[in-house]
Phi, psi and omega in degrees: 000132182282170184295325181296315180296317179300321180296319180296316181295317180297318179297319180296321179297319178298317179298319179299314180297317179295318179296319179297319179296319180296317178298317180299318179297317182295324183283339185250351181288147180293146176299139183299335181262000183273142179299140179273183180118198182281061184291136177256003185275159174213185179291342179274150178272134175235082188289147179224125176284115182276320170195157175211117183234172183268126184300329182293346183260009180294134173259319178194157171231112181258130183234135169241122180224115184061234179268359182267136171227129182209160183232133179260130184239145179284150171241179182299131178290160178230179178245139175275184184296338180265005179085007179278147180285131177246120180273132185246151185218160174219171176264138178297141177062035177235028178302133180089353179261153183272097184271140178277093186292332180296315179294323180294325177299323179296317179300311183295317182293328177285332184286330186280348179214122181230128178239129176277137176284318181218152167264115187275311183203131175264146176054045179290147176253004184221082178291338185298325183293345178254004182072023184255356174285326175227076191296153176295326180208152170234146182229132177235115179260123179243130181259166183298330181274006179096352177299135180233130174238121182233145183209166177237144180245123184256218184281164172291140179275152174297335176293139189304126170061034178233156183226142179291146190209143177214148174280144182299132178082001180245158184247022174263133181253132179241169163244142178233146179307128185300323182292338177284336182261346186303327179297337180275349182261050179223148174282165182304321183299334181287350177258008172260141176293141177280351176284119183264313177234127181292165175298155179294130177285156183299328182264013179272112182258018179302136176258127176272097187295319183213140175234120185239128176241123179239125183225148182286342180270002179243144178273006184212165174268154170254116184234125176246141179232142177295135181238109183298331179297308181289336178288333186248343183277147175273112179225024176070021179070027182276344180224156177280173178280354176247151172242153175275130177250339174221142006282342176222150177285127177196164175286158180250134178294126185294333180272302183292334181274349186297333180295341177255318183293344176289347180069226181269354181302132179076011181298118182226125183284163174282331180191168176256124181269309182202137175272137182052060179296146178277173176300320179296322177298312182299322178293318180295328180277356181077022184264351174280333176228074192294149174289325183218139174228126175248126183236128179242129178245128182263171180292344177269003180085005178286134179245124178248134184228130174243126178250137179241130184252225185288157175268157177202166177229151177265149182300129179078010182231123181280351182295138175266122179252161177227138173291143180215156181214124178260119183304132180101347177236110189278067180217138171267125183249171168245145180225161169240177177292345176278316182279341175222082184301338181299341181297325188228357185299141176245152179307321181295333182294328189244353182285151176274144177278000183270136174264317177254137181229002183284137173298144183301322184281356175266355184286130174262323179209136178224121181241130179236119177241144180209152181301130176065023177225153179292137177295136178253118180242113179257137172234134184220161177207152182130178184236347181202179179295341182282333183231002183288134176235144184220147174237145174243115182051043175086358181245146179303139181227165181279118180302325181291321177295320177297318180300316181294324177295320180291329175304319177296316181297328178296340179278001174305115191250127171278083186288338177206156179263147176268097186254001186245027178069032180299146177232153181267156180231144173073196181275151180290150174288325179200155178221135177238126178241127182237130177237133177283154177297323183279359178073008184280345182205133172233135186227131177241122183237123181238150182244129183235148179298138175225174181282161174068039179055040176233167177228149171276144174248116180259125181247117180050044174087000181244127177286104190248323189226174170226152172210175180289145178299334182298334176296314180295320177299321179289326175301315178302314182297319181289329173297320179291331182276350191303315184274015176250178176261011180280151178291147175288151178276123183250359178233149180211000000 
């Protein structure tokens, strides 16, 4: 072998040795973010069982996290469908509150057995570097026989998915899998269910007699009342079982209005702010002088009240939240306009655009009067197109022609609500009076001139809506077309 070849081989060998040394250094050097000192940790896991106890013997689990301190207590165990024992828990001093028992089981099951992934440092003189001088959380597990296990939870470790951990009164620092400790890094409120009032059960026949919304940004109240007529009449689902009585009387859209007509059923907060808030807390949250109050009164005389206070935002979250308090549940919650629609709902949002809702075959009498035109008085009887008979001004008339004319009247649109105390002037341009055959409802609707080519619609003496003047003009034309064979005008 010549000298050149030998030189190349020797050089390559040196490079291999140097590379191996460099790799060894890289694999054994401490992580730049890992606490220094007499560390016993390495990249390998050396797990240590710190304690393991029997869950059935738990007496209490006390947790301090941030400013929250709470205690989890066992309740009577139950059996699941397979006959296995299920241990149940509750929070101390939360009688009457809806506790999330599933999450509490997780806390208890994690507390009875703790395994360290690594021993980081024995006899440390500097707990601060691990966040254990002022720990994020402390946990004290007390067993029925008096055994006590207490620990502190510090900062997250640079090692993947691990957190610094120490036993109370000891100076050895461990790491424990972060997911095993996460249940202890929650405030008390996170173990309360955000569901305040459950959904209505199928066999719940409670009637919500009145729903009242009072808000500081409105010059009026929004008041809905249960209407037995609409609750029992067949009208094809065109109206809700409640009607709006304030700020103006009108029907409520069954779909868009359901978020309000459901009352408190299904009320679920966005979050829990504080359990057992003090008077000072309520004042700070704006709940002593609420921005919004929703009150529901049932047929049994039960009154439910939801108060909404100040708005706030969380760091890094664009969502606007509002403090809220439901009377009878001593918890301050957070809500959004989605979880508490009463915060922002407007009358126009839930009102129906329909003025007339009666089925054509239910009409007993329909009178239409208009300026400079003969009054049209229809009288009818029957239950369907097969047997319905109608007269116009005392003479037999074609039921199908009457039906088509009424189709136009059904298009009477409440295009806007009169929310500013509008009043009508002068004589009406037209008036329509409708009486049902069963006598359960009579409705008088009059149209009055308004500014801007619009008309006011007065319902039973109350100026409630506005629509375009072109509707009334089309009404006049269709009255003129009635005795012809021409189609009625349905658009304007």
